[in-house]
C-alpha positions as CSV (number, residue, x, y, z in Angstrom):
1,M,-17.0,18.3,9.4
2,N,-17.8,18.4,5.7
3,K,-18.2,15.4,3.3
4,T,-14.6,15.8,1.8
5,Q,-13.2,15.9,5.0
6,I,-15.2,12.8,6.4
7,T,-14.0,10.9,3.1
8,L,-10.3,11.9,3.5
9,A,-10.5,10.6,7.4
10,I,-12.2,7.2,6.2
11,A,-9.5,6.7,3.7
12,A,-6.9,7.4,6.2
13,I,-8.1,5.2,8.9
14,L,-8.4,2.2,6.5
15,G,-5.1,2.7,4.8
16,I,-3.0,3.1,7.6
17,V,-3.0,-0.6,9.2
18,G,-4.7,-2.6,6.7
19,A,-7.5,-5.1,7.3
20,L,-6.3,-8.2,9.0
21,T,-8.2,-11.3,7.7
22,I,-7.9,-14.9,8.9
23,L,-8.2,-17.6,6.1
24,S,-9.1,-21.2,7.6
25,P,-8.8,-23.8,5.0
26,S,-10.2,-27.0,5.9
27,P,-7.9,-29.9,5.1
28,T,-9.4,-33.3,4.0
29,T,-9.9,-35.6,7.0
30,L,-11.1,-39.2,7.1
31,E,-13.9,-40.2,9.8
32,P,-13.0,-42.4,12.5
33,G,-13.0,-46.1,11.4
34,N,-12.4,-45.1,7.6
35,T,-9.1,-45.8,6.0
36,T,-7.8,-45.6,2.5
37,A,-6.8,-48.6,0.4
38,L,-3.2,-48.1,1.4
39,E,-3.8,-48.1,4.9
40,S,-5.7,-51.3,4.6
41,G,-2.8,-53.1,2.7
42,Q,-4.8,-53.0,-0.8
43,D,-3.6,-51.8,-3.9
44,A,-5.3,-48.3,-4.7
45,P,-6.6,-47.9,-8.4
46,G,-4.0,-45.8,-10.3
47,D,-1.0,-46.5,-7.9
48,T,1.2,-47.4,-10.6
49,A,0.3,-44.2,-12.6
50,D,0.6,-42.0,-9.7
51,T,4.3,-43.3,-8.7
52,I,5.3,-42.7,-12.4
53,T,3.5,-39.2,-12.4
54,E,5.5,-38.5,-9.2
55,A,8.8,-39.8,-10.8
56,N,8.3,-37.6,-13.8
57,R,7.6,-34.7,-11.4
58,Q,10.8,-35.1,-9.5
59,T,12.9,-35.3,-12.7
60,Q,11.6,-31.8,-13.4
61,L,12.1,-30.3,-10.0
62,L,14.9,-27.8,-9.1
63,T,17.7,-28.9,-6.9
64,F,18.1,-26.3,-3.9
65,E,22.0,-25.5,-3.9
66,D,22.9,-24.9,-0.6
67,S,25.6,-22.6,0.6
68,P,26.8,-20.6,3.6
69,L,26.2,-16.9,3.9
70,E,29.4,-14.9,3.1
71,T,29.4,-12.6,6.1
72,S,32.6,-10.3,5.5
73,L,30.3,-7.4,5.6
74,S,28.0,-6.6,8.3
75,A,24.5,-5.6,7.6
76,V,25.6,-1.9,8.8
77,E,28.2,-2.2,6.3
78,C,25.8,-2.7,3.8
79,L,23.5,-0.1,4.4
80,R,26.4,2.3,4.4
81,A,27.5,1.1,1.0
82,A,24.0,1.5,-0.3
83,G,23.8,4.9,0.9
84,L,27.1,5.8,-0.9
85,G,25.6,3.9,-4.1
86,A,22.3,5.8,-3.7
87,D,24.0,9.1,-3.5
88,A,26.0,8.2,-6.6
89,D,23.0,7.4,-8.5
90,Y,21.4,10.5,-7.4
91,K,24.2,12.6,-8.8
92,Q,24.5,10.5,-11.8
93,Q,20.5,11.2,-12.7
94,Q,21.1,14.9,-11.8
95,Q,23.7,14.9,-14.6
96,R,21.6,13.0,-17.1
97,T,18.8,15.3,-16.5
98,L,21.0,18.1,-17.2
99,M,22.1,16.7,-20.4
100,A,18.5,15.9,-21.4
101,W,17.7,19.6,-20.7
102,Q,20.6,20.7,-22.8
103,L,19.5,18.7,-25.8
104,Y,16.2,19.9,-25.6
105,Q,17.5,23.4,-25.5
106,Q,19.5,22.3,-28.8
107,G,16.4,21.6,-30.5
108,E,15.9,17.7,-29.9
109,P,12.0,16.8,-29.6
110,L,10.8,16.5,-26.2
111,L,9.0,13.3,-26.9
112,D,12.3,11.8,-28.0
113,I,14.1,12.7,-25.0
114,A,11.4,11.5,-22.6
115,D,11.4,8.3,-24.6
116,A,15.3,7.8,-24.1
117,L,14.8,8.4,-20.2
118,A,11.6,6.1,-20.1
119,V,13.7,3.0,-21.5
120,D,15.2,2.7,-17.9
121,D,12.8,4.3,-15.9
122,F,9.3,5.2,-17.0
123,D,8.8,7.5,-14.2
124,K,11.8,9.4,-15.2
125,G,10.9,10.3,-19.0
126,R,7.3,11.0,-17.6
127,D,8.7,13.6,-15.0
128,F,10.9,15.3,-17.6
129,Y,8.0,15.5,-20.2
130,R,5.7,16.9,-17.7
131,F,8.4,19.2,-16.1
132,V,9.2,20.8,-19.5
133,K,5.5,21.3,-20.3
134,L,4.6,22.8,-17.1
135,R,7.7,25.1,-17.2
136,E,6.6,26.2,-20.5
137,A,3.0,27.1,-19.6
138,V,4.3,29.1,-16.3
139,L,6.4,31.1,-18.4
140,T,3.7,31.8,-21.1
141,A,1.4,32.9,-18.2
142,E,4.1,35.2,-16.7
143,S,1.9,38.1,-16.9
144,F,-0.8,36.6,-14.9
145,L,1.5,34.8,-12.2
146,S,3.6,37.9,-11.5
147,R,0.6,39.6,-9.9
148,S,0.7,37.4,-6.7
149,G,3.5,36.2,-4.3
150,P,3.0,32.4,-4.9
151,G,3.0,33.3,-8.6
152,R,6.3,35.0,-8.5
153,E,7.8,32.2,-6.5
154,V,6.7,29.7,-9.2
155,L,8.1,32.0,-11.9
156,K,11.4,32.0,-9.8
157,T,11.5,28.1,-9.7
158,A,10.9,27.8,-13.4
159,N,13.6,30.5,-14.4
160,G,16.6,29.0,-12.0
161,V,16.3,25.3,-13.0
162,F,18.9,23.6,-15.0
163,Q,21.8,26.1,-14.4
164,L,23.9,23.4,-12.7
165,P,23.7,19.7,-11.6
166,A,22.7,20.9,-8.1
167,T,19.6,22.5,-9.6
168,S,18.7,19.5,-11.7
169,D,16.7,17.6,-9.6
170,L,13.7,16.7,-11.7
171,A,11.5,15.6,-9.0
172,D,12.2,18.2,-6.7
173,N,11.7,20.8,-9.5
174,L,8.4,19.3,-10.6
175,S,7.2,19.1,-7.0
176,A,8.2,22.7,-6.2
177,M,6.2,24.1,-9.2
178,E,3.2,22.0,-8.7
179,I,3.0,22.9,-4.8
180,G,3.7,26.7,-5.7
181,I,0.6,26.7,-8.2
182,G,-1.5,24.9,-5.5
183,R,-0.6,27.9,-3.2
184,L,-1.6,30.1,-6.0
185,W,-5.2,28.5,-6.4
186,K,-5.6,28.3,-2.6
187,T,-5.1,32.1,-2.3
188,Q,-7.2,32.8,-5.2
189,F,-10.2,30.6,-4.1
190,P,-9.7,30.4,-0.5
191,N,-13.5,29.3,-0.2
192,L,-13.2,26.6,-2.7
193,W,-10.1,25.1,-2.9
194,N,-10.4,22.5,0.1
195,R,-14.0,21.5,-0.6
196,A,-15.5,19.4,-2.9
197,P,-18.4,21.1,-4.9
198,D,-21.8,20.7,-3.3
199,K,-24.1,18.4,-5.2
200,G,-26.1,20.7,-7.3
201,D,-24.0,23.7,-6.8
202,I,-21.3,23.0,-9.5
203,D,-22.6,26.0,-11.6
204,V,-21.9,28.4,-8.7
205,Y,-18.3,27.1,-8.5
206,I,-17.8,27.6,-12.2
207,S,-19.5,30.9,-12.0
208,Q,-17.1,32.0,-9.4
209,I,-14.0,30.5,-10.9
210,R,-14.9,32.1,-14.2
211,G,-15.6,35.6,-12.3
212,A,-12.2,35.5,-10.7
213,S,-10.6,37.2,-13.5
214,V,-8.3,34.0,-14.3
215,P,-7.5,34.2,-18.2
216,S,-9.5,31.3,-19.9
217,E,-5.9,29.8,-21.5
218,I,-5.1,29.1,-18.0
219,L,-8.4,27.5,-17.0
220,E,-7.8,25.3,-20.0
221,N,-4.3,24.3,-19.5
222,H,-3.4,20.8,-18.5
223,Y,-0.7,21.8,-16.2
224,L,-1.8,25.1,-14.5
225,S,-5.5,24.8,-14.3
226,P,-7.5,24.4,-10.9
227,I,-10.1,22.6,-12.4
228,P,-8.6,19.1,-12.2
229,R,-8.5,19.6,-8.3
230,F,-12.2,20.4,-8.3
231,Y,-12.9,17.3,-10.6
232,L,-10.8,15.0,-8.4
233,A,-12.7,16.4,-5.1
234,S,-16.0,15.9,-6.7
235,L,-14.9,11.9,-8.1
236,K,-13.9,11.5,-4.1
237,V,-17.5,11.9,-2.9
238,G,-19.2,10.1,-6.0
239,D,-20.5,13.2,-7.6
240,L,-20.8,12.4,-11.4
241,T,-22.7,15.0,-12.0
242,S,-20.3,17.8,-10.9
243,A,-17.4,15.8,-12.6
244,T,-19.2,15.5,-15.9
245,T,-20.2,19.2,-15.9
246,L,-16.6,20.3,-15.4
247,L,-15.7,18.1,-18.4
248,D,-18.3,19.7,-20.4
249,T,-17.2,23.2,-19.5
250,F,-13.4,22.8,-20.0
251,P,-13.2,20.1,-22.7
252,S,-9.6,20.9,-23.8
253,L,-8.5,19.2,-20.3
254,L,-9.7,16.1,-22.1
255,Q,-7.0,16.3,-24.6
256,S,-3.8,14.0,-24.0
257,D,-1.0,13.8,-26.7
258,A,1.1,11.6,-25.0
259,A,1.1,8.6,-22.6
260,Y,3.3,11.0,-20.4
261,E,0.6,13.6,-20.1
262,N,-2.8,11.2,-19.4
263,Q,-3.1,12.7,-16.0
264,L,-6.7,13.3,-16.2
265,M,-7.4,9.6,-16.6
266,Y,-5.2,8.9,-13.8
267,N,-6.9,11.3,-11.4
268,T,-10.1,9.7,-12.3
269,L,-8.8,6.0,-11.3
270,I,-7.4,7.4,-8.1
271,G,-10.6,9.7,-7.6
272,L,-13.0,6.7,-8.0
273,H,-11.0,4.4,-5.6
274,L,-13.3,4.9,-2.5
275,E,-16.6,5.5,-4.2
276,I,-16.5,3.0,-6.9
277,T,-18.9,-0.1,-6.4
278,E,-20.8,-2.2,-8.9
279,T,-23.8,-0.4,-8.1
280,L,-22.2,3.1,-9.3
281,V,-21.0,1.7,-12.4
282,R,-24.1,0.3,-13.5
283,T,-25.9,3.9,-13.4
284,E,-26.6,5.7,-16.7
285,A,-24.8,8.7,-15.1
286,F,-21.6,6.6,-14.9
287,T,-21.7,5.2,-18.5
288,R,-22.3,9.1,-19.9
289,F,-19.5,10.1,-17.8
290,W,-17.0,7.4,-18.7
291,E,-17.7,7.9,-22.4
292,K,-16.3,11.4,-22.2
293,L,-12.8,10.4,-20.9
294,P,-10.0,10.2,-23.2
295,Q,-8.5,6.8,-23.9
296,A,-6.3,7.3,-26.9
297,Q,-3.4,7.2,-25.0
298,P,-2.7,4.5,-22.1
299,V,-2.6,5.3,-18.4
300,V,0.7,4.0,-17.4
301,L,0.4,2.7,-13.8
302,S,3.2,1.9,-11.3
303,S,2.9,-1.5,-9.7
304,A,0.7,-1.5,-6.4
305,S,3.9,-2.7,-4.7
306,K,5.9,0.3,-5.8
307,M,3.2,3.1,-5.0
308,R,0.0,2.8,-2.9
309,R,-1.8,5.3,-5.1
310,G,-0.7,3.0,-8.0
311,G,-2.4,0.2,-6.1
312,R,-5.8,2.3,-5.6
313,A,-6.0,3.0,-9.2
314,I,-5.2,-0.9,-10.3
315,R,-8.2,-1.6,-8.1
316,T,-10.3,0.9,-9.7
317,V,-9.5,-0.6,-13.1
318,K,-10.1,-4.2,-11.9
319,I,-13.8,-3.1,-10.8
320,L,-14.4,-1.5,-14.1
321,E,-13.5,-4.4,-16.2
322,E,-15.4,-6.9,-14.2
323,Q,-18.4,-4.6,-15.0
324,G,-17.6,-4.5,-18.7
325,F,-15.9,-1.1,-19.1
326,S,-12.8,-0.8,-21.4
327,V,-9.8,1.0,-19.6
328,H,-6.9,1.7,-21.6
329,V,-3.8,1.2,-19.1
330,A,-0.2,-0.3,-19.3
331,Y,2.2,-0.8,-16.6
332,T,5.7,0.6,-16.1
333,D,7.5,-2.5,-15.5
334,S,6.2,-3.9,-18.9
335,Y,5.5,-0.6,-20.9
336,D,7.6,-0.9,-24.3
337,V,9.1,2.2,-25.1
338,T,11.1,2.6,-28.2
339,A,13.9,5.3,-28.1
340,R,16.4,6.5,-30.6
341,Q,19.8,5.0,-30.2
342,D,21.9,8.1,-30.5
343,L,19.9,9.7,-27.6
344,L,20.4,6.7,-25.6
345,Q,23.9,6.6,-26.0
346,Q,24.3,10.3,-25.3
347,L,22.4,9.9,-21.9
348,G,24.2,6.6,-21.0
349,N,27.6,7.6,-21.5
350,I,27.4,9.8,-18.0
351,G,29.7,8.1,-15.6
352,S,29.2,7.1,-11.9
353,T,31.1,8.9,-9.2
354,L,31.3,5.5,-7.3
355,D,34.7,4.3,-6.1
356,E,35.9,0.8,-7.1
357,D,35.9,-0.2,-3.4
358,T,32.5,0.9,-2.8
359,R,31.4,-1.0,-6.1
360,A,32.9,-4.5,-4.8
361,R,31.3,-3.9,-1.5
362,L,28.1,-3.4,-3.1
363,K,28.5,-6.4,-5.3
364,Q,29.2,-8.4,-2.0
365,C,26.1,-7.0,-0.5
366,E,23.8,-8.2,-3.4
367,Q,25.5,-11.6,-3.2
368,Q,24.3,-11.6,0.5
369,Q,20.6,-10.4,-0.5
370,A,20.6,-13.0,-3.3
371,W,21.3,-15.5,-0.5
372,F,18.3,-14.3,1.6
373,D,16.3,-14.1,-1.3
374,A,17.1,-17.6,-2.4
375,R,15.9,-18.9,1.0
376,R,12.6,-17.2,1.1
377,F,9.7,-19.6,0.3
378,N,6.1,-19.6,-0.2
379,P,4.0,-22.8,-1.0
380,E,4.0,-22.2,-4.8
381,K,8.0,-21.8,-4.6
382,L,8.6,-24.9,-2.1
383,A,6.7,-27.1,-4.7
384,Q,9.4,-26.3,-7.4
385,Y,12.0,-28.1,-5.4
386,R,13.0,-31.9,-5.2
387,D,13.4,-33.2,-1.6
388,S,16.4,-32.9,0.1
389,P,17.5,-32.6,3.9
390,F,17.0,-28.9,3.7
391,M,13.7,-28.8,1.9
392,D,12.2,-31.4,4.4
393,K,13.0,-29.0,7.1
394,V,11.4,-26.1,5.2
395,K,8.3,-28.2,4.5
396,N,7.9,-29.4,8.0
397,S,8.6,-26.2,9.7
398,P,6.2,-24.2,12.3
399,E,6.3,-21.7,9.5
400,I,4.7,-23.8,7.0
401,R,2.4,-25.2,9.7
402,Y,1.1,-21.8,10.3
403,C,0.5,-21.4,6.6
404,D,-1.5,-24.4,6.3
405,E,-3.6,-23.8,9.5
406,K,-4.2,-20.2,9.8
407,I,-3.0,-17.3,7.8
408,W,-3.3,-13.7,8.7
409,S,-2.8,-11.4,5.7
410,S,-2.2,-7.9,5.4
411,D,-4.4,-6.0,2.6
412,T,-4.1,-2.4,2.1
413,S,-6.8,-2.4,-0.6
414,L,-10.5,-2.1,0.7
415,P,-12.6,-4.8,-0.3
416,S,-14.9,-4.0,-3.1
417,Q,-18.1,-4.3,-0.9
418,M,-16.6,-2.0,1.8
419,N,-17.4,1.2,-0.6
420,E,-20.9,0.1,-0.4
421,L,-20.9,0.2,3.5
422,I,-19.1,3.1,4.0
423,A,-21.3,5.6,1.6
424,P,-24.4,5.4,3.8
425,L,-22.3,6.0,6.9
426,R,-20.5,8.8,5.5
427,D,-23.8,10.5,4.3
428,A,-25.6,10.0,7.6
429,M,-22.3,11.3,9.6
430,Q,-22.6,14.6,7.1
431,Q,-26.4,15.0,8.4
432,T,-25.7,14.4,11.9
433,T,-24.5,17.5,14.2
434,D,-25.3,15.5,17.6
435,W,-23.3,12.0,17.5
436,Q,-26.0,10.5,19.6
437,Q,-28.6,11.2,17.2
438,Y,-26.5,9.2,14.4
439,P,-29.3,6.9,12.9
440,V,-27.7,3.7,13.7
441,G,-30.7,1.5,13.9
442,T,-31.7,2.5,10.5
443,L,-28.5,2.1,9.0
444,L,-27.9,-1.4,10.4
445,A,-31.5,-2.5,9.2
446,Q,-30.2,-1.6,5.7
447,A,-27.4,-4.2,5.8
448,S,-27.8,-7.1,3.5
449,S,-25.8,-9.7,5.7
450,E,-24.7,-10.2,9.1
451,E,-21.2,-9.4,8.1
452,D,-22.0,-6.2,6.7
453,R,-24.1,-5.2,9.6
454,S,-21.1,-6.2,11.8
455,Y,-18.6,-4.0,9.6
456,M,-21.0,-1.3,10.0
457,V,-21.1,-1.3,13.6
458,L,-17.4,-1.4,13.9
459,L,-16.9,1.2,11.3
460,S,-19.6,3.4,12.7
461,N,-17.4,3.3,16.0
462,T,-14.3,4.5,14.4
463,F,-15.9,7.2,12.3
464,L,-18.2,8.7,15.0
465,A,-15.1,8.7,17.7
466,L,-12.8,10.5,15.0
467,N,-15.5,12.9,13.6
468,F,-16.9,14.0,16.9
469,N,-13.9,13.6,19.0
470,M,-15.3,11.4,21.3
471,P,-13.5,8.5,23.4
472,S,-13.9,5.4,21.2
473,L,-15.2,3.5,24.2
474,E,-18.1,6.0,25.1
475,V,-19.0,5.5,21.5
476,A,-18.9,1.8,21.7
477,Q,-21.1,1.9,24.9
478,W,-23.5,4.0,23.3
479,L,-23.8,1.8,20.1
480,K,-24.3,-1.4,22.3
481,Q,-27.1,0.2,24.1
482,Q,-28.8,1.1,20.7
483,G,-28.5,-3.0,19.9
484,A,-25.5,-2.9,17.6
485,Q,-23.3,-6.0,18.2
486,P,-20.5,-7.1,16.0
487,D,-19.7,-10.9,15.2
488,R,-16.5,-12.6,16.1
489,K,-15.1,-12.8,12.5
490,T,-15.5,-9.1,11.8
491,L,-14.0,-8.2,15.1
492,L,-11.1,-10.2,14.4
493,A,-10.8,-8.8,11.1
494,M,-10.6,-5.4,12.5
495,L,-8.0,-5.9,15.1
496,G,-5.2,-3.2,14.3
497,Q,-7.7,-0.8,13.0
498,L,-10.4,-0.2,15.7
499,D,-9.2,1.7,18.9
500,S,-7.8,-0.8,21.3
501,T,-10.0,-0.1,24.2
502,A,-13.2,-0.3,22.0
503,W,-11.8,-3.4,20.4
504,L,-11.5,-5.0,24.0
505,F,-14.7,-3.7,24.9
506,W,-16.4,-5.6,22.0
507,A,-14.2,-8.6,22.6
508,N,-15.2,-9.2,26.2
509,D,-18.6,-10.2,25.0
510,M,-17.4,-12.9,22.8
511,A,-17.1,-16.7,23.7
512,W,-13.8,-17.2,22.0
513,T,-12.4,-20.5,21.3
514,D,-8.9,-21.6,21.8
515,K,-8.0,-21.5,18.4
516,E,-9.4,-17.8,18.2
517,I,-7.4,-16.9,21.2
518,K,-4.2,-18.0,19.6
519,A,-5.2,-15.9,16.4
520,I,-5.7,-13.0,18.6
521,A,-2.3,-13.3,20.7
522,L,-0.3,-13.7,17.4
523,A,-2.1,-10.7,15.7
524,A,-1.5,-8.6,18.6
525,A,2.2,-9.8,19.0
526,Q,2.8,-9.3,15.1
527,I,0.9,-5.6,15.2
528,G,2.7,-4.6,18.4
529,E,-0.7,-3.7,20.2
530,P,0.3,-4.1,23.9
531,R,-3.2,-3.5,25.4
532,V,-4.9,-6.2,23.4
533,Y,-1.7,-8.6,24.0
534,E,-1.7,-8.1,27.8
535,S,-5.6,-8.7,28.1
536,I,-5.5,-11.7,26.3
537,S,-2.4,-13.2,27.9
538,G,-3.6,-12.2,31.2
539,S,-7.0,-13.6,30.7
540,H,-5.7,-16.9,29.4
541,P,-2.3,-17.4,31.6
542,N,-2.1,-21.2,30.7
543,L,-2.3,-20.8,26.9
544,E,0.3,-23.6,25.6
545,W,2.4,-23.2,22.4
546,R,3.7,-26.5,20.9
547,D,7.2,-26.8,19.7
548,D,5.9,-27.0,16.3
549,E,3.9,-24.0,16.0
550,L,4.8,-20.3,15.7
551,D,4.2,-18.4,19.1
552,P,3.7,-14.7,19.9
553,L,7.8,-14.3,20.5
554,Y,8.4,-15.3,16.9
555,F,6.3,-12.5,15.6
556,A,7.3,-10.0,18.4
557,I,11.0,-10.9,17.3
558,K,10.4,-10.2,13.5
559,S,8.5,-7.0,14.0
560,F,10.7,-5.9,17.0
561,S,11.5,-1.7,17.2
562,T,11.7,0.5,20.2
563,G,9.6,3.5,20.7
564,S,5.8,3.9,20.5
565,F,2.9,5.5,18.8
566,T,-0.7,5.9,18.8
567,M,-2.9,6.5,15.4
568,F,-6.8,6.8,15.6
569,G,-6.8,5.0,19.1
570,V,-4.5,2.1,17.9
571,E,-1.6,2.0,20.3
572,I,1.5,0.3,18.9
573,D,4.2,-0.5,21.3
574,R,6.5,-3.4,20.3
575,E,8.9,-3.1,23.1
576,R,6.0,-3.2,25.5
577,V,4.7,-6.4,24.0
578,M,8.3,-8.0,24.0
579,N,8.3,-6.7,27.9
580,T,5.2,-8.7,28.5
581,L,6.5,-11.8,26.7
582,E,9.8,-11.8,28.6
583,Q,8.0,-11.5,31.9
584,N,7.2,-15.3,31.5
585,S,10.2,-16.3,29.0
586,G,10.9,-19.8,27.8
587,G,13.7,-21.3,25.5
588,L,14.6,-20.1,22.2
589,K,13.4,-22.4,19.5
590,E,14.8,-23.0,16.0
591,H,12.2,-20.9,14.6
592,H,13.2,-18.3,17.1
593,L,16.6,-18.2,15.9
594,R,15.8,-17.9,12.5
595,A,13.6,-14.7,13.2
596,L,16.6,-13.4,15.5
597,F,19.0,-14.0,12.4
598,E,16.7,-12.3,9.9
599,L,16.2,-9.3,12.3
600,Q,20.2,-9.1,12.8
601,H,20.8,-8.9,9.1
602,R,17.7,-7.1,7.9
603,K,17.1,-4.4,10.7
604,P,20.7,-4.4,12.5
605,T,19.4,-1.5,14.6
606,A,16.3,-3.2,15.9
607,Y,18.4,-6.1,16.7
608,E,20.9,-4.1,18.7
609,E,18.2,-2.3,20.5
610,L,16.8,-6.0,21.3
611,I,19.8,-7.3,22.6
612,N,20.7,-4.4,24.6
613,L,17.2,-4.7,26.4
614,Y,17.3,-8.7,26.3
615,P,20.9,-10.1,26.1
616,R,19.4,-13.6,26.0
617,F,18.6,-12.7,22.2
618,T,22.3,-12.4,21.4
619,L,23.1,-14.9,18.4
620,S,26.3,-16.9,18.9
621,T,25.4,-19.6,16.3
622,A,22.5,-19.2,13.7
623,S,20.1,-22.2,12.9
624,E,19.9,-23.2,9.5
625,Y,18.0,-20.2,7.7
626,F,15.0,-20.0,5.7
627,A,12.0,-17.7,5.6
628,V,8.2,-18.3,4.6
629,S,5.6,-16.3,3.2
630,C,2.1,-17.6,3.2
631,D,1.1,-15.5,0.3
632,S,3.0,-15.6,-3.1
633,G,2.4,-11.9,-3.6
634,K,3.6,-10.9,0.1
635,R,7.0,-10.9,2.1
636,A,7.5,-13.6,4.7
637,E,4.9,-13.2,7.6
638,G,5.5,-16.3,9.3
């Protein structure tokens, strides 16, 4: 397995499930025998001022307006209406794209049209701009492209678009041409296309590329050139020398005339995602590399919540800025685009095919959605409301208690120090032909902390099993024989990422506290890892859950689905977890009913599957509904 494949494997593993981290804040407590002034009957200094402050705060708080959920439309009906609405929007967008193309054909400037499209959706403006530029580049290169099958397919796509609304899907057309160009270069450079340049061999790559009878104007074109692919591959393995050499050799790729085509900078941020560390950015090589990059135009990023790749770029930007590097970025949700009013009017006059009945149903569904959103709280939102019976119920709920005492939060981004740990592991695997010769002792000796050492043990377990196609348990046993041993905190954090059998192997050596056992049970139920849940519940059959705390059943309901799958050794089977829970079923409490109510309305198919399997979960009357998210940036987890 070459270095690029190892890097992609690492990225896949760590991006699939996300790291689970326990945060256990320590609330302030009083030592036995100590009392506050109020408890001893004395007036505490500042009591009067505190009372006035609290009174002022209450007058500034919001009042929660409670109202029943209008349920004239079921969740299934809302899904159907949403489908009809999406279909109508799609057809309307096709008509708008066709009109934009016709305006361009009539002589309107491309940048003006892209700006008009970008006012409502920046991505639409960017896609239109890039598509037109790509199509023009393809037609200009017709004599070269027509020599190969993939090239002729690209030409066919370029010549067949925008004839009818049905052929005016901007994303499909752009994707079809980009994929076709990728196939062309894969055919042209079969030994280079899926590889990163070996360090020190970049001149050999360039020589082969230049000797392949590809016109220089194509190699230098933003939209057609294969060079950005090699550039990106170099960055993904931290090869700044190769990346810099490619920029020096093909300088026209650095040019950017509009924010819509600043693809080189975007690829730079994405390519550095796995490799960027504080150590790397402090090197002279990185400074020289960074100074070459074009920043006259901003890189406009989608928010991380909308697109995972956007989240990777944002993380790279954060690390660069922390180290003093200036990055010219903007974000789609706040990027200000000024457009001509006449173009806005022409592109906005395209009517929807949606009938009035469907519009009315969609509006009603939006009101139902707003009802759920209003009842979704996090600690910050909760603090904005004055006391009331409903708010008191939320504040004293098991969901809030869960946030106060223990938070399991999903983070799909790698911690910044993780890259520092991955690099030596990846390099060692590249040099290892027999997995049992992997220098685990040398690598662990280089760890700067016990936490780093522990992560290196577990990451080595995963990567060795994957790269050498070995059972993860056998790898774990071998690592233990070499003296490797993870700590409890790191093992908890890797639940859901490490092969279930290997995770349990390491866990059996741990002396877990009752609090940690509960945390494992909750996480296994939430993720849907049956082997871990069965092991924990089987070895601790007398584990008790109070009425005022969330239990595994709550999380099993919230995440319920049928079917199962295994990815990188992590088995996910939520139905099997539920079956294990139901073997020792207890009564349904209010927080269970809230979870069922949300499942019924948010995931109606999963709810129907659940009650078909276990009729006792059928809701007759709903508990007063609310949901709590422990983190203001995430949806409800508890």
